[in-house]
All heavy atoms as a GROMACS GRO file, in nm:
protein
  633
    1MET      N    1  11.952   3.955  10.833
    1MET     CA    2  11.848   4.024  10.760
    1MET      C    3  11.760   3.919  10.690
    1MET      O    4  11.810   3.827  10.628
    1MET     CB    5  11.910   4.120  10.658
    1MET     CG    6  11.814   4.206  10.582
    1MET     SD    7  11.712   4.322  10.674
    1MET     CE    8  11.832   4.408  10.771
    2ALA      N    9  11.632   3.936  10.700
    2ALA     CA   10  11.537   3.842  10.638
    2ALA      C   11  11.525   3.869  10.488
    2ALA      O   12  11.550   3.980  10.440
    2ALA     CB   13  11.401   3.859  10.704
    3ASP      N   14  11.489   3.766  10.416
    3ASP     CA   15  11.460   3.781  10.274
    3ASP      C   16  11.314   3.821  10.258
    3ASP      O   17  11.229   3.787  10.341
    3ASP     CB   18  11.483   3.649  10.201
    3ASP     CG   19  11.629   3.609  10.198
    3ASP    OD1   20  11.715   3.699  10.202
    3ASP    OD2   21  11.657   3.488  10.192
    4ILE      N   22  11.285   3.891  10.150
    4ILE     CA   23  11.147   3.931  10.123
    4ILE      C   24  11.068   3.807  10.081
    4ILE      O   25  11.108   3.734   9.990
    4ILE     CB   26  11.141   4.038  10.012
    4ILE    CG1   27  11.213   4.164  10.060
    4ILE    CG2   28  10.997   4.068   9.974
    4ILE    CD1   29  11.231   4.270   9.952
    5ASN      N   30  10.958   3.785  10.147
    5ASN     CA   31  10.871   3.672  10.115
    5ASN      C   32  10.774   3.719  10.007
    5ASN      O   33  10.669   3.778  10.036
    5ASN     CB   34  10.797   3.626  10.241
    5ASN     CG   35  10.714   3.503  10.217
    5ASN    OD1   36  10.666   3.478  10.108
    5ASN    ND2   37  10.698   3.425  10.322
    6TRP      N   38  10.808   3.693   9.882
    6TRP     CA   39  10.730   3.743   9.770
    6TRP      C   40  10.593   3.678   9.760
    6TRP      O   41  10.497   3.739   9.712
    6TRP     CB   42  10.808   3.729   9.639
    6TRP     CG   43  10.923   3.824   9.635
    6TRP    CD1   44  11.054   3.795   9.654
    6TRP    CD2   45  10.917   3.966   9.614
    6TRP    NE1   46  11.131   3.910   9.646
    6TRP    CE2   47  11.049   4.016   9.621
    6TRP    CE3   48  10.813   4.056   9.590
    6TRP    CZ2   49  11.079   4.151   9.605
    6TRP    CZ3   50  10.844   4.191   9.575
    6TRP    CH2   51  10.974   4.237   9.582
    7THR      N   52  10.580   3.556   9.809
    7THR     CA   53  10.448   3.490   9.809
    7THR      C   54  10.354   3.564   9.903
    7THR      O   55  10.238   3.591   9.866
    7THR     CB   56  10.464   3.342   9.853
    7THR    OG1   57  10.558   3.278   9.766
    7THR    CG2   58  10.332   3.269   9.848
    8GLU      N   59  10.401   3.597  10.021
    8GLU     CA   60  10.319   3.673  10.116
    8GLU      C   61  10.291   3.814  10.064
    8GLU      O   62  10.183   3.869  10.086
    8GLU     CB   63  10.386   3.678  10.253
    8GLU     CG   64  10.385   3.548  10.326
    8GLU     CD   65  10.245   3.502  10.364
    8GLU    OE1   66  10.158   3.587  10.392
    8GLU    OE2   67  10.223   3.380  10.363
    9TYR      N   68  10.389   3.872   9.997
    9TYR     CA   69  10.370   4.006   9.938
    9TYR      C   70  10.255   4.004   9.837
    9TYR      O   71  10.169   4.093   9.837
    9TYR     CB   72  10.499   4.052   9.869
    9TYR     CG   73  10.479   4.167   9.774
    9TYR    CD1   74  10.464   4.298   9.820
    9TYR    CD2   75  10.471   4.146   9.636
    9TYR    CE1   76  10.444   4.403   9.732
    9TYR    CE2   77  10.451   4.250   9.548
    9TYR     CZ   78  10.437   4.379   9.597
    9TYR     OH   79  10.416   4.482   9.510
   10LYS      N   80  10.252   3.902   9.752
   10LYS     CA   81  10.145   3.891   9.652
   10LYS      C   82  10.008   3.878   9.718
   10LYS      O   83   9.910   3.936   9.671
   10LYS     CB   84  10.171   3.773   9.559
   10LYS     CG   85  10.287   3.796   9.466
   10LYS     CD   86  10.318   3.673   9.384
   10LYS     CE   87  10.445   3.693   9.302
   10LYS     NZ   88  10.487   3.571   9.234
   11GLU      N   89  10.003   3.804   9.826
   11GLU     CA   90   9.878   3.791   9.902
   11GLU      C   91   9.840   3.926   9.963
   11GLU      O   92   9.724   3.968   9.958
   11GLU     CB   93   9.893   3.685  10.010
   11GLU     CG   94   9.766   3.648  10.079
   11GLU     CD   95   9.662   3.583   9.989
   11GLU    OE1   96   9.698   3.520   9.886
   11GLU    OE2   97   9.542   3.596  10.021
   12TYR      N   98   9.936   3.995  10.022
   12TYR     CA   99   9.914   4.127  10.082
   12TYR      C  100   9.865   4.226   9.976
   12TYR      O  101   9.774   4.306  10.002
   12TYR     CB  102  10.045   4.176  10.145
   12TYR     CG  103  10.039   4.310  10.211
   12TYR    CD1  104  10.001   4.322  10.344
   12TYR    CD2  105  10.072   4.426  10.141
   12TYR    CE1  106   9.996   4.446  10.406
   12TYR    CE2  107  10.068   4.550  10.202
   12TYR     CZ  108  10.030   4.560  10.334
   12TYR     OH  109  10.024   4.682  10.395
   13LYS      N  110   9.922   4.218   9.858
   13LYS     CA  111   9.890   4.310   9.748
   13LYS      C  112   9.743   4.300   9.706
   13LYS      O  113   9.684   4.399   9.664
   13LYS     CB  114   9.982   4.281   9.630
   13LYS     CG  115   9.971   4.377   9.517
   13LYS     CD  116  10.072   4.342   9.410
   13LYS     CE  117  10.046   4.424   9.287
   13LYS     NZ  118  10.138   4.393   9.180
   14LYS      N  119   9.684   4.184   9.721
   14LYS     CA  120   9.544   4.164   9.683
   14LYS      C  121   9.450   4.252   9.762
   14LYS      O  122   9.341   4.284   9.716
   14LYS     CB  123   9.503   4.018   9.704
   14LYS     CG  124   9.566   3.921   9.611
   14LYS     CD  125   9.519   3.780   9.644
   14LYS     CE  126   9.592   3.675   9.564
   14LYS     NZ  127   9.548   3.540   9.604
   15TYR      N  128   9.490   4.290   9.882
   15TYR     CA  129   9.400   4.360   9.974
   15TYR      C  130   9.434   4.507   9.994
   15TYR      O  131   9.391   4.568  10.091
   15TYR     CB  132   9.399   4.288  10.109
   15TYR     CG  133   9.354   4.145  10.095
   15TYR    CD1  134   9.447   4.042  10.094
   15TYR    CD2  135   9.220   4.114  10.077
   15TYR    CE1  136   9.407   3.910  10.078
   15TYR    CE2  137   9.179   3.984  10.061
   15TYR     CZ  138   9.272   3.882  10.061
   15TYR     OH  139   9.231   3.751  10.044
   16THR      N  140   9.509   4.563   9.901
   16THR     CA  141   9.542   4.705   9.912
   16THR      C  142   9.478   4.783   9.797
   16THR      O  143   9.450   4.727   9.692
   16THR     CB  144   9.695   4.727   9.912
   16THR    OG1  145   9.722   4.866   9.933
   16THR    CG2  146   9.758   4.683   9.782
   17THR      N  147   9.456   4.909   9.821
   17THR     CA  148   9.400   4.994   9.717
   17THR      C  149   9.507   5.073   9.643
   17THR      O  150   9.477   5.138   9.543
   17THR     CB  151   9.298   5.094   9.777
   17THR    OG1  152   9.364   5.172   9.876
   17THR    CG2  153   9.180   5.020   9.838
   18LYS      N  154   9.630   5.066   9.692
   18LYS     CA  155   9.740   5.137   9.626
   18LYS      C  156   9.772   5.071   9.494
   18LYS      O  157   9.754   4.951   9.476
   18LYS     CB  158   9.864   5.140   9.715
   18LYS     CG  159   9.848   5.224   9.839
   18LYS     CD  160   9.976   5.236   9.915
   18LYS     CE  161   9.957   5.327  10.035
   18LYS     NZ  162  10.081   5.345  10.109
   19LYS      N  163   9.823   5.150   9.401
   19LYS     CA  164   9.857   5.101   9.268
   19LYS      C  165  10.007   5.084   9.248
   19LYS      O  166  10.049   5.003   9.166
   19LYS     CB  167   9.803   5.197   9.160
   19LYS     CG  168   9.653   5.218   9.166
   19LYS     CD  169   9.579   5.091   9.135
   19LYS     CE  170   9.430   5.117   9.139
   19LYS     NZ  171   9.353   4.996   9.156
   20ASP      N  172  10.087   5.158   9.320
   20ASP     CA  173  10.233   5.155   9.303
   20ASP      C  174  10.291   5.034   9.377
   20ASP      O  175  10.280   5.024   9.499
   20ASP     CB  176  10.294   5.285   9.356
   20ASP     CG  177  10.443   5.292   9.332
   20ASP    OD1  178  10.516   5.208   9.387
   20ASP    OD2  179  10.486   5.382   9.258
   21ASN      N  180  10.353   4.944   9.304
   21ASN     CA  181  10.408   4.822   9.363
   21ASN      C  182  10.514   4.850   9.469
   21ASN      O  183  10.525   4.777   9.567
   21ASN     CB  184  10.467   4.731   9.255
   21ASN     CG  185  10.360   4.666   9.172
   21ASN    OD1  186  10.252   4.638   9.220
   21ASN    ND2  187  10.390   4.642   9.046
   22PHE      N  188  10.592   4.955   9.450
   22PHE     CA  189  10.697   4.988   9.547
   22PHE      C  190  10.636   5.038   9.677
   22PHE      O  191  10.680   4.999   9.786
   22PHE     CB  192  10.792   5.093   9.488
   22PHE     CG  193  10.911   5.120   9.575
   22PHE    CD1  194  11.005   5.022   9.601
   22PHE    CD2  195  10.930   5.245   9.631
   22PHE    CE1  196  11.115   5.046   9.682
   22PHE    CE2  197  11.040   5.271   9.711
   22PHE     CZ  198  11.132   5.171   9.736
   23GLU      N  199  10.534   5.121   9.669
   23GLU     CA  200  10.467   5.167   9.790
   23GLU      C  201  10.401   5.050   9.863
   23GLU      O  202  10.405   5.044   9.986
   23GLU     CB  203  10.362   5.273   9.756
   23GLU     CG  204  10.420   5.405   9.714
   23GLU     CD  205  10.314   5.508   9.681
   23GLU    OE1  206  10.207   5.508   9.747
   23GLU    OE2  207  10.337   5.588   9.591
   24ILE      N  208  10.344   4.959   9.787
   24ILE     CA  209  10.284   4.840   9.847
   24ILE      C  210  10.392   4.757   9.916
   24ILE      O  211  10.373   4.708  10.028
   24ILE     CB  212  10.210   4.756   9.741
   24ILE    CG1  213  10.093   4.835   9.682
   24ILE    CG2  214  10.162   4.624   9.801
   24ILE    CD1  215  10.032   4.774   9.558
   25LEU      N  216  10.508   4.743   9.850
   25LEU     CA  217  10.618   4.667   9.909
   25LEU      C  218  10.664   4.730  10.040
   25LEU      O  219  10.688   4.660  10.139
   25LEU     CB  220  10.734   4.656   9.810
   25LEU     CG  221  10.857   4.581   9.858
   25LEU    CD1  222  10.821   4.437   9.897
   25LEU    CD2  223  10.966   4.583   9.752
   26LEU      N  224  10.676   4.861  10.043
   26LEU     CA  225  10.716   4.929  10.167
   26LEU      C  226  10.614   4.905  10.278
   26LEU      O  227  10.652   4.874  10.393
   26LEU     CB  228  10.733   5.079  10.143
   26LEU     CG  229  10.850   5.120  10.055
   26LEU    CD1  230  10.847   5.271  10.031
   26LEU    CD2  231  10.982   5.077  10.114
   27ASP      N  232  10.486   4.916  10.246
   27ASP     CA  233  10.382   4.889  10.346
   27ASP      C  234  10.388   4.744  10.394
   27ASP      O  235  10.373   4.717  10.513
   27ASP     CB  236  10.243   4.918  10.288
   27ASP     CG  237  10.215   5.065  10.269
   27ASP    OD1  238  10.291   5.148  10.323
   27ASP    OD2  239  10.117   5.097  10.200
   28PHE      N  240  10.411   4.653  10.300
   28PHE     CA  241  10.422   4.511  10.334
   28PHE      C  242  10.538   4.486  10.430
   28PHE      O  243  10.522   4.417  10.532
   28PHE     CB  244  10.439   4.428  10.207
   28PHE     CG  245  10.476   4.285  10.233
   28PHE    CD1  246  10.383   4.196  10.284
   28PHE    CD2  247  10.604   4.239  10.207
   28PHE    CE1  248  10.417   4.065  10.309
   28PHE    CE2  249  10.639   4.109  10.231
   28PHE     CZ  250  10.545   4.020  10.282
   29ILE      N  251  10.652   4.543  10.400
   29ILE     CA  252  10.770   4.523  10.485
   29ILE      C  253  10.745   4.581  10.625
   29ILE      O  254  10.777   4.517  10.726
   29ILE     CB  255  10.896   4.584  10.421
   29ILE    CG1  256  10.936   4.501  10.299
   29ILE    CG2  257  11.011   4.592  10.521
   29ILE    CD1  258  11.046   4.561  10.215
   30LYS      N  259  10.686   4.698  10.630
   30LYS     CA  260  10.658   4.758  10.760
   30LYS      C  261  10.560   4.673  10.840
   30LYS      O  262  10.576   4.657  10.961
   30LYS     CB  263  10.603   4.900  10.742
   30LYS     CG  264  10.708   5.000  10.697
   30LYS     CD  265  10.655   5.141  10.701
   30LYS     CE  266  10.605   5.182  10.566
   30LYS     NZ  267  10.561   5.322  10.559
   31SER      N  268  10.463   4.615  10.771
   31SER     CA  269  10.362   4.535  10.840
   31SER      C  270  10.410   4.393  10.869
   31SER      O  271  10.406   4.348  10.983
   31SER     CB  272  10.237   4.530  10.751
   31SER     OG  273  10.143   4.441  10.803
   32TYR      N  274  10.455   4.322  10.769
   32TYR     CA  275  10.489   4.179  10.782
   32TYR      C  276  10.613   4.157  10.868
   32TYR      O  277  10.618   4.064  10.947
   32TYR     CB  278  10.509   4.121  10.642
   32TYR     CG  279  10.524   3.971  10.637
   32TYR    CD1  280  10.412   3.888  10.647
   32TYR    CD2  281  10.648   3.912  10.620
   32TYR    CE1  282  10.424   3.751  10.641
   32TYR    CE2  283  10.662   3.773  10.615
   32TYR     CZ  284  10.549   3.694  10.625
   32TYR     OH  285  10.562   3.558  10.619
   33TYR      N  286  10.714   4.243  10.850
   33TYR     CA  287  10.839   4.227  10.924
   33TYR      C  288  10.849   4.321  11.044
   33TYR      O  289  10.948   4.319  11.115
   33TYR     CB  290  10.959   4.251  10.831
   33TYR     CG  291  10.966   4.148  10.721
   33TYR    CD1  292  10.917   4.178  10.594
   33TYR    CD2  293  11.018   4.022  10.743
   33TYR    CE1  294  10.922   4.084  10.492
   33TYR    CE2  295  11.022   3.927  10.642
   33TYR     CZ  296  10.974   3.959  10.517
   33TYR     OH  297  10.978   3.865  10.417
   34ASN      N  298  10.746   4.404  11.063
   34ASN     CA  299  10.742   4.498  11.174
   34ASN      C  300  10.866   4.587  11.177
   34ASN      O  301  10.928   4.607  11.282
   34ASN     CB  302  10.725   4.423  11.307
   34ASN     CG  303  10.677   4.514  11.417
   34ASN    OD1  304  10.609   4.613  11.391
   34ASN    ND2  305  10.713   4.483  11.539
   35MET      N  306  10.901   4.639  11.061
   35MET     CA  307  11.017   4.727  11.048
   35MET      C  308  10.970   4.871  11.033
   35MET      O  309  10.874   4.897  10.960
   35MET     CB  310  11.100   4.692  10.925
   35MET     CG  311  11.180   4.569  10.935
   35MET     SD  312  11.281   4.556  10.786
   35MET     CE  313  11.386   4.422  10.831
   36THR      N  314  11.040   4.960  11.097
   36THR     CA  315  11.008   5.102  11.082
   36THR      C  316  11.130   5.184  11.040
   36THR      O  317  11.114   5.294  10.990
   36THR     CB  318  10.951   5.160  11.212
   36THR    OG1  319  11.045   5.136  11.317
   36THR    CG2  320  10.818   5.096  11.247
   37SER      N  321  11.247   5.130  11.061
   37SER     CA  322  11.370   5.203  11.031
   37SER      C  323  11.398   5.203  10.881
   37SER      O  324  11.411   5.097  10.820
   37SER     CB  325  11.489   5.139  11.103
   37SER     OG  326  11.610   5.190  11.052
   38PRO      N  327  11.408   5.321  10.820
   38PRO     CA  328  11.442   5.328  10.678
   38PRO      C  329  11.575   5.261  10.646
   38PRO      O  330  11.595   5.208  10.538
   38PRO     CB  331  11.447   5.477  10.647
   38PRO     CG  332  11.379   5.544  10.759
   38PRO     CD  333  11.387   5.453  10.877
   39PHE      N  334  11.666   5.261  10.744
   39PHE     CA  335  11.797   5.200  10.722
   39PHE      C  336  11.784   5.048  10.712
   39PHE      O  337  11.844   4.986  10.624
   39PHE     CB  338  11.894   5.240  10.835
   39PHE     CG  339  11.924   5.386  10.835
   39PHE    CD1  340  11.848   5.473  10.912
   39PHE    CD2  341  12.025   5.438  10.756
   39PHE    CE1  342  11.874   5.610  10.910
   39PHE    CE2  343  12.052   5.574  10.754
   39PHE     CZ  344  11.977   5.660  10.831
   40ASP      N  345  11.704   4.988  10.800
   40ASP     CA  346  11.681   4.843  10.795
   40ASP      C  347  11.604   4.805  10.669
   40ASP      O  348  11.634   4.705  10.604
   40ASP     CB  349  11.605   4.795  10.918
   40ASP     CG  350  11.686   4.807  11.045
   40ASP    OD1  351  11.812   4.813  11.036
   40ASP    OD2  352  11.625   4.810  11.154
   41ILE      N  353  11.504   4.885  10.636
   41ILE     CA  354  11.424   4.858  10.516
   41ILE      C  355  11.510   4.870  10.392
   41ILE      O  356  11.504   4.784  10.302
   41ILE     CB  357  11.301   4.952  10.509
   41ILE    CG1  358  11.205   4.921  10.625
   41ILE    CG2  359  11.229   4.937  10.375
   41ILE    CD1  360  11.092   5.021  10.640
   42PHE      N  361  11.594   4.972  10.385
   42PHE     CA  362  11.682   4.989  10.269
   42PHE      C  363  11.775   4.869  10.255
   42PHE      O  364  11.795   4.819  10.144
   42PHE     CB  365  11.763   5.118  10.279
   42PHE     CG  366  11.855   5.137  10.163
   42PHE    CD1  367  11.808   5.187  10.043
   42PHE    CD2  368  11.989   5.102  10.171
   42PHE    CE1  369  11.891   5.202   9.932
   42PHE    CE2  370  12.074   5.116  10.063
   42PHE     CZ  371  12.025   5.167   9.943
   43ASP      N  372  11.833   4.823  10.366
   43ASP     CA  373  11.922   4.708  10.361
   43ASP      C  374  11.850   4.585  10.306
   43ASP      O  375  11.905   4.511  10.224
   43ASP     CB  376  11.980   4.677  10.499
   43ASP     CG  377  12.082   4.779  10.544
   43ASP    OD1  378  12.136   4.854  10.458
   43ASP    OD2  379  12.110   4.786  10.666
   44MET      N  380  11.727   4.565  10.350
   44MET     CA  381  11.649   4.451  10.302
   44MET      C  382  11.621   4.464  10.152
   44MET      O  383  11.636   4.367  10.078
   44MET     CB  384  11.517   4.440  10.379
   44MET     CG  385  11.429   4.326  10.334
   44MET     SD  386  11.276   4.321  10.426
   44MET     CE  387  11.304   4.174  10.521
   45LEU      N  388  11.582   4.582  10.109
   45LEU     CA  389  11.552   4.604   9.967
   45LEU      C  390  11.678   4.590   9.882
   45LEU      O  391  11.674   4.533   9.773
   45LEU     CB  392  11.491   4.744   9.947
   45LEU     CG  393  11.356   4.769  10.011
   45LEU    CD1  394  11.319   4.916   9.999
   45LEU    CD2  395  11.249   4.682   9.951
   46ASP      N  396  11.787   4.641   9.933
   46ASP     CA  397  11.913   4.639   9.858
   46ASP      C  398  11.969   4.497   9.842
   46ASP      O  399  12.046   4.472   9.750
   46ASP     CB  400  12.015   4.729   9.929
   46ASP     CG  401  12.132   4.766   9.840
   46ASP    OD1  402  12.108   4.803   9.724
   46ASP    OD2  403  12.247   4.758   9.888
   47ASP      N  404  11.930   4.406   9.930
   47ASP     CA  405  11.976   4.267   9.923
   47ASP      C  406  11.893   4.181   9.827
   47ASP      O  407  11.929   4.066   9.803
   47ASP     CB  408  11.974   4.202  10.061
   47ASP     CG  409  12.088   4.251  10.149
   47ASP    OD1  410  12.186   4.307  10.095
   47ASP    OD2  411  12.078   4.233  10.272
   48ASP      N  412  11.784   4.234   9.777
   48ASP     CA  413  11.695   4.157   9.689
   48ASP      C  414  11.700   4.216   9.548
   48ASP      O  415  11.683   4.337   9.531
   48ASP     CB  416  11.551   4.165   9.745
   48ASP     CG  417  11.455   4.081   9.666
   48ASP    OD1  418  11.403   4.132   9.564
   48ASP    OD2  419  11.433   3.966   9.704
   49GLU      N  420  11.720   4.131   9.449
   49GLU     CA  421  11.736   4.179   9.311
   49GLU      C  422  11.612   4.254   9.259
   49GLU      O  423  11.624   4.359   9.196
   49GLU     CB  424  11.771   4.063   9.218
   49GLU     CG  425  11.911   4.011   9.238
   49GLU     CD  426  12.018   4.118   9.217
   49GLU    OE1  427  12.012   4.194   9.120
   49GLU    OE2  428  12.109   4.125   9.302
   50THR      N  429  11.495   4.200   9.282
   50THR     CA  430  11.372   4.265   9.234
   50THR      C  431  11.351   4.399   9.304
   50THR      O  432  11.320   4.500   9.240
   50THR     CB  433  11.250   4.174   9.257
   50THR    OG1  434  11.273   4.049   9.190
   50THR    CG2  435  11.123   4.237   9.203
   51ALA      N  436  11.368   4.399   9.435
   51ALA     CA  437  11.351   4.523   9.512
   51ALA      C  438  11.457   4.625   9.474
   51ALA      O  439  11.429   4.746   9.468
   51ALA     CB  440  11.356   4.492   9.660
   52LYS      N  441  11.578   4.577   9.444
   52LYS     CA  442  11.685   4.669   9.403
   52LYS      C  443  11.649   4.739   9.272
   52LYS      O  444  11.676   4.858   9.255
   52LYS     CB  445  11.816   4.592   9.387
   52LYS     CG  446  11.936   4.684   9.368
   52LYS     CD  447  12.063   4.604   9.352
   52LYS     CE  448  12.114   4.568   9.489
   52LYS     NZ  449  12.251   4.518   9.487
   53MET      N  450  11.584   4.667   9.182
   53MET     CA  451  11.538   4.731   9.057
   53MET      C  452  11.436   4.840   9.086
   53MET      O  453  11.436   4.944   9.022
   53MET     CB  454  11.479   4.626   8.962
   53MET     CG  455  11.582   4.536   8.900
   53MET     SD  456  11.522   4.428   8.768
   53MET     CE  457  11.374   4.360   8.834
   54MET      N  458  11.349   4.815   9.183
   54MET     CA  459  11.250   4.916   9.222
   54MET      C  460  11.320   5.040   9.279
   54MET      O  461  11.278   5.153   9.251
   54MET     CB  462  11.152   4.858   9.324
   54MET     CG  463  11.062   4.752   9.271
   54MET     SD  464  10.961   4.685   9.405
   54MET     CE  465  10.832   4.605   9.314
   55LEU      N  466  11.422   5.018   9.360
   55LEU     CA  467  11.499   5.131   9.414
   55LEU      C  468  11.566   5.210   9.301
   55LEU      O  469  11.560   5.334   9.299
   55LEU     CB  470  11.606   5.081   9.511
   55LEU     CG  471  11.564   5.029   9.646
   55LEU    CD1  472  11.680   4.962   9.717
   55LEU    CD2  473  11.507   5.141   9.731
   56ASN      N  474  11.630   5.138   9.211
   56ASN     CA  475  11.700   5.204   9.100
   56ASN      C  476  11.606   5.283   9.011
   56ASN      O  477  11.640   5.391   8.964
   56ASN     CB  478  11.778   5.101   9.018
   56ASN     CG  479  11.896   5.044   9.093
   56ASN    OD1  480  11.946   5.104   9.188
   56ASN    ND2  481  11.940   4.926   9.054
   57LYS      N  482  11.487   5.229   8.988
   57LYS     CA  483  11.387   5.299   8.906
   57LYS      C  484  11.352   5.436   8.964
   57LYS      O  485  11.330   5.531   8.891
   57LYS     CB  486  11.262   5.213   8.893
   57LYS     CG  487  11.152   5.275   8.811
   57LYS     CD  488  11.031   5.184   8.804
   57LYS     CE  489  10.918   5.251   8.728
   57LYS     NZ  490  10.797   5.170   8.730
   58ARG      N  491  11.354   5.443   9.097
   58ARG     CA  492  11.320   5.569   9.165
   58ARG      C  493  11.443   5.648   9.205
   58ARG      O  494  11.433   5.748   9.276
   58ARG     CB  495  11.234   5.537   9.287
   58ARG     CG  496  11.096   5.491   9.245
   58ARG     CD  497  11.028   5.407   9.349
   58ARG     NE  498  10.902   5.357   9.301
   58ARG     CZ  499  10.887   5.248   9.224
   58ARG    NH1  500  10.992   5.178   9.188
   58ARG    NH2  501  10.768   5.210   9.183
   59LYS      N  502  11.561   5.601   9.161
   59LYS     CA  503  11.689   5.667   9.190
   59LYS      C  504  11.712   5.680   9.340
   59LYS      O  505  11.765   5.780   9.388
   59LYS     CB  506  11.697   5.802   9.119
   59LYS     CG  507  11.697   5.790   8.968
   59LYS     CD  508  11.707   5.924   8.902
   59LYS     CE  509  11.716   5.916   8.752
   59LYS     NZ  510  11.611   5.851   8.682
   60ILE      N  511  11.673   5.577   9.415
   60ILE     CA  512  11.697   5.573   9.559
   60ILE      C  513  11.824   5.492   9.580
   60ILE      O  514  11.826   5.372   9.557
   60ILE     CB  515  11.578   5.510   9.633
   60ILE    CG1  516  11.452   5.594   9.611
   60ILE    CG2  517  11.609   5.495   9.781
   60ILE    CD1  518  11.324   5.533   9.666
   61ARG      N  519  11.931   5.561   9.622
   61ARG     CA  520  12.062   5.498   9.634
   61ARG      C  521  12.107   5.477   9.779
   61ARG      O  522  12.207   5.413   9.804
   61ARG     CB  523  12.167   5.582   9.562
   61ARG     CG  524  12.134   5.616   9.419
   61ARG     CD  525  12.178   5.507   9.323
   61ARG     NE  526  12.160   5.551   9.185
   61ARG     CZ  527  12.066   5.504   9.105
   61ARG    NH1  528  11.981   5.414   9.147
   61ARG    NH2  529  12.057   5.548   8.980
   62ASP      N  530  12.032   5.536   9.873
   62ASP     CA  531  12.071   5.521  10.013
   62ASP      C  532  11.948   5.533  10.103
   62ASP      O  533  11.839   5.566  10.057
   62ASP     CB  534  12.178   5.624  10.053
   62ASP     CG  535  12.137   5.767  10.024
   62ASP    OD1  536  12.020   5.802  10.046
   62ASP    OD2  537  12.223   5.845   9.981
   63ALA      N  538  11.968   5.504  10.230
   63ALA     CA  539  11.858   5.501  10.325
   63ALA      C  540  11.795   5.639  10.344
   63ALA      O  541  11.675   5.650  10.368
   63ALA     CB  542  11.905   5.446  10.458
   64GLU      N  543  11.875   5.744  10.332
   64GLU     CA  544  11.821   5.879  10.349
   64GLU      C  545  11.720   5.912  10.238
   64GLU      O  546  11.617   5.973  10.264
   64GLU     CB  547  11.933   5.983  10.350
   64GLU     CG  548  12.017   5.981  10.477
   64GLU     CD  549  12.126   5.873  10.475
   64GLU    OE1  550  12.150   5.810  10.369
   64GLU    OE2  551  12.186   5.850  10.581
   65LYS      N  552  11.752   5.872  10.117
   65LYS     CA  553  11.658   5.897  10.006
   65LYS      C  554  11.532   5.812  10.022
   65LYS      O  555  11.422   5.856   9.989
   65LYS     CB  556  11.725   5.871   9.872
   65LYS     CG  557  11.824   5.979   9.836
   65LYS     CD  558  11.879   5.962   9.697
   65LYS     CE  559  11.978   6.074   9.669
   65LYS     NZ  560  12.038   6.063   9.538
   66LEU      N  561  11.549   5.690  10.073
   66LEU     CA  562  11.432   5.606  10.100
   66LEU      C  563  11.345   5.670  10.206
   66LEU      O  564  11.223   5.674  10.193
   66LEU     CB  565  11.475   5.466  10.143
   66LEU     CG  566  11.360   5.372  10.181
   66LEU    CD1  567  11.268   5.349  10.061
   66LEU    CD2  568  11.414   5.241  10.233
   67GLU      N  569  11.408   5.721  10.310
   67GLU     CA  570  11.333   5.787  10.417
   67GLU      C  571  11.254   5.906  10.362
   67GLU      O  572  11.137   5.924  10.394
   67GLU     CB  573  11.428   5.833  10.527
   67GLU     CG  574  11.360   5.898  10.644
   67GLU     CD  575  11.458   5.935  10.753
   67GLU    OE1  576  11.572   5.977  10.722
   67GLU    OE2  577  11.419   5.924  10.870
   68SER      N  578  11.316   5.985  10.278
   68SER     CA  579  11.248   6.097  10.214
   68SER      C  580  11.129   6.049  10.132
   68SER      O  581  11.020   6.107  10.138
   68SER     CB  582  11.347   6.175  10.128
   68SER     OG  583  11.283   6.278  10.061
   69PHE      N  584  11.147   5.945  10.055
   69PHE     CA  585  11.040   5.888   9.974
   69PHE      C  586  10.925   5.840  10.063
   69PHE      O  587  10.808   5.864  10.033
   69PHE     CB  588  11.092   5.771   9.890
   69PHE     CG  589  10.987   5.707   9.804
   69PHE    CD1  590  10.961   5.753   9.676
   69PHE    CD2  591  10.912   5.600   9.850
   69PHE    CE1  592  10.864   5.695   9.598
   69PHE    CE2  593  10.816   5.540   9.772
   69PHE     CZ  594  10.790   5.589   9.645
   70MET      N  595  10.960   5.773  10.172
   70MET     CA  596  10.858   5.718  10.261
   70MET      C  597  10.772   5.827  10.324
   70MET      O  598  10.652   5.809  10.342
   70MET     CB  599  10.924   5.633  10.370
   70MET     CG  600  10.982   5.503  10.318
   70MET     SD  601  11.087   5.416  10.436
   70MET     CE  602  10.974   5.381  10.569
   71TYR      N  603  10.832   5.939  10.357
   71TYR     CA  604  10.754   6.046  10.421
   71TYR      C  605  10.673   6.127  10.320
   71TYR      O  606  10.577   6.192  10.359
   71TYR     CB  607  10.845   6.135  10.504
   71TYR     CG  608  10.891   6.065  10.629
   71TYR    CD1  609  11.025   6.041  10.651
   71TYR    CD2  610  10.800   6.019  10.724
   71TYR    CE1  611  11.067   5.973  10.765
   71TYR    CE2  612  10.839   5.951  10.837
   71TYR     CZ  613  10.973   5.929  10.857
   71TYR     OH  614  11.014   5.861  10.968
   72LYS      N  615  10.708   6.120  10.194
   72LYS     CA  616  10.631   6.187  10.090
   72LYS      C  617  10.509   6.106  10.050
   72LYS      O  618  10.412   6.160  10.000
   72LYS     CB  619  10.717   6.214   9.968
   72LYS     CG  620  10.820   6.322   9.990
   72LYS     CD  621  10.902   6.344   9.864
   72LYS     CE  622  11.010   6.446   9.890
   72LYS     NZ  623  11.097   6.463   9.770
   73HIS      N  624  10.516   5.975  10.070
   73HIS     CA  625  10.408   5.886  10.024
   73HIS      C  626  10.341   5.819  10.139
   73HIS      O  627  10.375   5.779  10.234
   73HIS     CB  628  10.461   5.782   9.926
   73HIS     CG  629  10.517   5.844   9.804
   73HIS    ND1  630  10.442   5.893   9.704
   73HIS    CD2  631  10.644   5.868   9.763
   73HIS    CE1  632  10.517   5.943   9.608
   73HIS    NE2  633  10.641   5.929   9.643
   0.00000   0.00000   0.00000
């Protein structure tokens, strides 16, 4: 599993109109790492301390809840 490249994320963030950092992070992961599986994305987020805080803030504890969040936003 790859680590989140926060430097590239910050660059990506400059060119988005979204305000929610977590939604931007999800878009970044889907684009930069070419990931579409909520299970793979959840594993990546869960392995990173900053991303894990974002998950906890939204009470996302598993890939199914992440998938639900992704389809709502």
